[in-house]
KEDREN-998616 format. One record per residue (C-alpha): x negated, y, z negated. Coordinates in steps of 0.5 Angstrom, whole numbers, plus 500, padded with zeros to 3 digits. Each point is the difference from the previous one (the first is absolute). Example, Ala and Ser with C-alpha at 12.3 -4.5 7.8 and 13.67 -1.06 7.14 Angstrom:
residues 2
475491484;498507502;
end
This chain:
residues 887
500500500;494505498;496498506;508502505;500507496;493502502;501498507;507504500;497506496;496503507;506499504;504506497;499501493;503494498;505501506;501492500;504499494;509499499;506501495;505495497;504498506;495495502;504493498;504503494;503494497;507503501;503493500;499500493;506503496;498504493;501495494;506501495;499504494;500495496;494497503;496507501;497500493;497493500;499498507;496506503;496496504;505498504;501506502;493500504;500494504;496501506;502500507;506496502;497496506;507498502;502508500;504501506;501506505;506500506;498506504;494498504;503494503;507501499;500494496;498498492;493498501;494500495;497507499;493497500;502497508;503506503;498500507;499507500;498505495;506501494;499504494;505499494;502504494;504496495;504501493;493500497;496504504;506506500;500499492;492501500;500506505;499507498;505503506;506503498;504495504;499494504;500504506;494504498;496494498;500498507;494505501;496495496;501495505;494497504;500503507;506505499;499507501;505505497;502507502;504505495;504505504;505500493;500499493;506496502;498495505;493498503;498497506;497493502;495498505;496495502;494499505;499508503;505504504;503503493;505506500;506502496;505497505;498493499;503497506;494495500;502497494;506496498;504500493;505495498;504498494;502493499;498500508;505506502;497506503;501506496;497505505;504507502;502499506;499506504;493500498;498493501;496499493;503500492;500506496;495497494;504496496;507504501;504494501;496495497;501496493;499503494;494498495;505496496;502496506;494498504;497494499;494500505;497504505;497496506;495504505;497498507;495504502;500500508;505498505;506496498;504502507;500493503;505498493;503506499;500504506;502506496;494504503;496498494;493500505;496503493;503495495;506499496;503500492;505496497;503502494;504494496;505501495;503496494;505496501;506501495;500492500;493500497;500507496;506501496;502506495;499507499;493504502;499507499;494504501;498508499;494503503;498507497;494504503;497507501;496501506;497507503;495501494;495506502;504501506;499507503;506499505;504498494;502499493;500494496;506496503;504494496;501493504;506496498;502493503;506496497;501493502;506495498;501493503;506495497;500493503;505494498;501493502;508499501;500493501;495495503;502502507;501508499;495506497;500507501;495505499;500508500;494505500;500508499;493504500;501508499;493504501;499507499;493504500;497505504;495499506;493501501;499507504;496500507;496507499;494499505;499507502;495497506;500504506;502495506;498505505;493504498;498501507;506504502;497506501;493499499;498503507;503506497;495500494;505498495;499494495;505495498;503500493;506505497;497505505;501497506;506503504;501492503;500498492;503493500;500497493;500492500;506501495;503506503;506500505;502505505;493502503;499494504;497500507;508501502;500506496;494504503;499505506;495503503;499507499;496505504;498505496;494506501;498496507;499493495;504494500;502498493;504493498;506503495;504496496;506501496;499500493;504494498;501497493;497496495;503493499;501502492;505505503;504496504;501494497;504497493;495495497;505497496;500493500;506496499;501492503;507497497;501493503;504494498;501493502;505494499;500492502;505495500;496493501;504493501;497493500;505495502;495494500;493500498;495503504;506504503;501507499;503506503;499507497;503507502;497506498;501508501;495505499;501507500;495506498;500507500;493505500;498507500;492500500;495502506;499496506;494501506;500498507;497504505;503506496;502500492;507500498;504501494;505494499;506502497;507496499;496494504;504494500;499493502;504494499;500493502;504493500;497494500;502493500;496494500;501492501;494495497;501493501;494494501;501500507;502507502;499508498;504505503;501508498;504505503;499508497;503506502;496507498;503507500;496507500;502506499;495506499;505504496;497508499;493498502;496506504;493501503;496504496;496503507;507502503;502503494;494504499;500502508;507502500;499504493;495504504;505501506;506501495;498507499;496502507;500497506;493497502;500506506;502505495;495498495;495500506;501507502;500503493;493497499;498503506;502507498;497499493;493497502;499506505;502505495;496497495;493500505;502507502;500502492;493497500;501493497;495494502;503495504;501495494;504506496;504502506;503492501;501500493;504507500;503497506;503494497;502504494;505505504;502494504;503496495;503506497;507497498;498493499;503496495;496499494;500493497;503499493;506506501;507498501;500502507;495496502;503494496;507501504;496501507;496493499;507497498;503503506;495497505;499493496;507499503;500502507;499494504;495504506;492500498;500506504;505504496;500495494;497495496;505495499;499492500;506497502;500493502;505494499;497493502;502493499;496493500;503494502;496493499;501493500;495493499;501494500;494494499;501493500;495494498;501496506;495495498;504499493;506499504;498495505;498496494;507499498;501497506;497495506;494504499;500497492;493497501;496507502;495500495;500506495;494503502;503503506;504506500;504504505;505506499;503505504;503507499;504505504;501507498;504506503;500508498;503506502;499507498;506504501;499508500;506506499;496505505;501507496;498504506;493502498;496494497;503495504;505500507;503494504;496501506;503494504;503503506;507500500;501500493;502506495;493502497;504500493;503493501;496495496;493497503;498493499;493496501;499493498;496495500;501492501;494495498;499493497;494495498;498493500;495498495;497493500;495497495;496494498;496498494;494495503;494497497;504497493;503507500;493504499;501503507;506504501;502503507;506505502;502502507;505506501;503503505;505506500;503504506;504506499;504504506;501507498;505506503;496503506;494495500;499493503;499494495;494500496;496493497;496500494;496494498;497498493;495494499;498498494;496495496;498499493;495495498;499498493;495495498;502500493;506502496;496506498;496502506;504503506;498503507;505503505;500503507;505503504;501504507;507504501;503505504;505505498;504505504;503507497;506503504;501507499;504502494;506504502;497507499;494498504;505498505;506504500;498507497;503506502;497506495;500507501;494501495;497507499;500502508;497493501;505495503;499493497;502495505;500492500;496496505;505496503;501503507;507500499;498506495;494503504;501498507;496506504;496503494;494496500;499501508;501507499;496502494;493502498;496498494;501505494;493499497;497502508;505506500;497502493;493499502;502504507;503506495;494500496;496501506;504505503;500504493;493500500;498502507;505506499;497502493;493500503;502504506;498507499;500502507;506505498;505497505;507500499;502494495;504497505;495499505;495497495;505495498;501498507;493499501;499496494;506496502;497498507;494499497;502495495;506497503;496493502;500499492;508498501;501492499;506497503;504495495;497494502;505496495;507497502;506496497;500496494;498492500;499496494;494500495;496494500;495497496;496493500;497498493;495494498;499499493;496496496;500499492;497495494;504499494;498496494;502499492;493499497;497498493;504495496;507501500;500505506;499506495;496504506;504501507;496502505;503503507;497502505;502502507;497503507;505503506;499503507;505504503;501502507;505505502;503504506;506504502;500504493;506503499;498507499;502508502;497504505;502508501;501502507;503506503;503501506;499507504;506504502;502505505;503506499;507498500;498495494;500494505;494495501;495501504;499494506;495495498;496502506;500508499;494505501;495499494;500507500;507501498;500494496;494503496;504507499;506497498;496496495;497506497;506503498;505498495;506502503;498495506;499494496;505494498;497497495;500492498;498495496;500493502;500493498;496496504;495495501;492501499;495498505;495497495;499493498;498500494;497494496;499501491;497495496;499499493;502495494;501500493;497496493;504498494;498498493;504498495;497497493;504498494;496498494;503495495;503505495;504503505;496506502;501501507;495504505;501501507;496504506;501501507;497504506;503501507;496502506;503503507;496503506;503503506;496498506;503503507;498496506;503503506;503506502;500504494;504506502;502502492;507499501;501494496;502501493;494502495;497494497;502504493;497494496;494500495;494496502;499497493;506499494;498497494;505498493;497498494;504497494;500498494;506498495;503495495;508499498;499498493;493502498;502501492;507499497;504502505;495505503;498500507;497505505;498501508;495504503;499501508;495504503;501502507;495503505;500502508;495503504;501506504;504499507;501504506;508502501;503501506;507502500;505505504;500505494;493500498;493497502;494499495;496497495;504497494;495500494;499494496;503499493;500495495;506499494;500497494;506497498;501497493;506497495;501498493;506496499;503496494;505495500;506499494;502493501;507502496;504503503;496500506;497506501;494502504;496507499;495502506;497506499;496502506;496505506;499500507;494504501;499501493;494504501;505505504;495501506;504503505;499497506;504499507;501493504;501504507;499506502;506505500;503496494;501502493;494500495;502494495;498501493;501496494;507497498;500498492;506496498;503496495;505494502;504496495;503493503;505496497;503493502;495499506;499492500;
end
């Protein structure tokens, strides 16, 4: 062990070491209260070699013999974690990266290409997808189970599309809840905490979460359960003042920062690229942006989440169960996509029906989403500025004030400051009653050119079934079929239904009213065959999945796996699999007037003709910067119009036609190798190592491209004279600006691996360590359009805990560190600093009346950090949890 640690340490300061999730003995239940005082050693049995998982292969199997990497958080691991909830405990799992857009939710990802929308990582509750339909990804655990009801968490880092077909090309998490048949009675939990200590953006704030669970067995055939959770708090604040356009006026001798006339702070809105204009002042060109507002000015950071569920279970026979579950959630918090949003009155509802028998498993569920009174922070800020003065009038006032200031003898920088002050006369000051009234008004206007409302209603309808074909055959003429062979098949269908609002979505289909419901569906299925050979030491599995999506031809996903187990303690695994991600509703069908930039879906039915006529915004920015620099460098005394005309002619060659086209599905091919072993007497040391290599193509991403217009506002022909095109693209009034969903032309590979160790001492002390390594390797045509890798090269976790260290006292510690990494998003691009956080908890268990106290803290040292650029600063959360009756 010591030799291994010495080898690991140079790699990245103990980067190769992991937390509880590896093999936590979830198959064991806690002893009864009467046995607690005398049978302490039974609580600390070593890793159960018979522990099972179901998510990796959709069948029950040993965690040691899983054909792909699978991580598990069970009851014991969840009791030991210093995280406030089971969902936040996922951050310590090997191979997992977590982003924190809000105190109210976190975003799970694995193996690179992380973003806050989370469309490449699926999240299930008892096998039911809990995504928000119009987004295509979940909003944290908003619709998931409470701490009182969760039984275990299984995470599959890496593509799971061959079995699930849920766009799970980066991974999948499945949360298993407690059955009312096996976990009966009343449970209650109260968390009370405080955050924002020593936060310059906020005073200290209280956090509270109240959860109740009641389950009862009515008879041998009937049981039910109900759950409810209410969370309140004050969200983390995003206040990054970094200028995103520091070179905006460099050619005119003005630096970046607050004195920059084009100042665009990361956490400010209303001063982005679409809010800038070129001003010709004193014979020079200046880029000037509207003043904008801080995020803190236009958002209510109060956090609320109320969720509940009820389930009725029926067991007509042994090993056969039918369950109906209803879930509902309402939330108010901050959410981030390309822009930041205030979710207010946002609701999700879900009805699910599940049938489980020895031969057949079937599910059907319906999810309804309503964005309520939510609004876009960027559009709110933009239109707050325009509510007191139009862009044209503001520009006129700015120009007049600048000229007057210069004539009065002020310097160029002083003149710009004076011009802004004069042009902003009448601007609504943040915090005033007039400002708040106008913000409420704009948040209810469903057009982002005039208001900021997010008004979406969307449904998801899903049905699936899985049949154990081999078991069915063994009951008939194939009764002699050996048990070592396995054959199963599955079929599923999913339809999304959108009620168009005219701003975010429309129905584009010919002959349909734009407000008629829009549907988008997919049908798929899989066949999986397996065999156990060589005295069951070798397990082979082959899976083939086919999916047919609206607007796309059939796609095939194969998966081949092998597990070699020369002994009961040593297991080697190898897998190859393929996966497709089809465009989400938003990527395919969006129709958003987004701050003078029209964001439209990449399906031809939405964006026909735009790709062929447009020019890349990146080249337009380069062209206009060059024109401005040439005009500013020209001291000939010629009229400004002549200088501009010459500069346009000289630099028009910088303009680049849009090379991208209509959406195709995203594709990944993945190869994975792994080794898992239970070592030392009793299996007290668990080692898990994996390595993967992924190859992606056709990344679904966004590109900004502008269409040049003629004087009448009509698109210029693709064959128009280059000088005419360049002149149009040098003026804001003769451009139609678009943000388009399309596919990257890059073929990209990434590789990495992880190593985890979990060591349990005979007395029950549990030590864990893990490290995750991820590396991007761009191989062909790196056009930069693919989503940013947005992933640290190294992440590691170190943990130590004991559930019953002394007379009912227990503790848990977890230290997490991640390396600095480069982040590339539409909101902001740059480096996310490295950070490390220490989480700690001290627990005390009272057998009678079945109480457990947990005093803990995340980021106990209160060192504020950001997990991604544009996101909030995350400090310490200090809490006390009291739990009653959790059996």
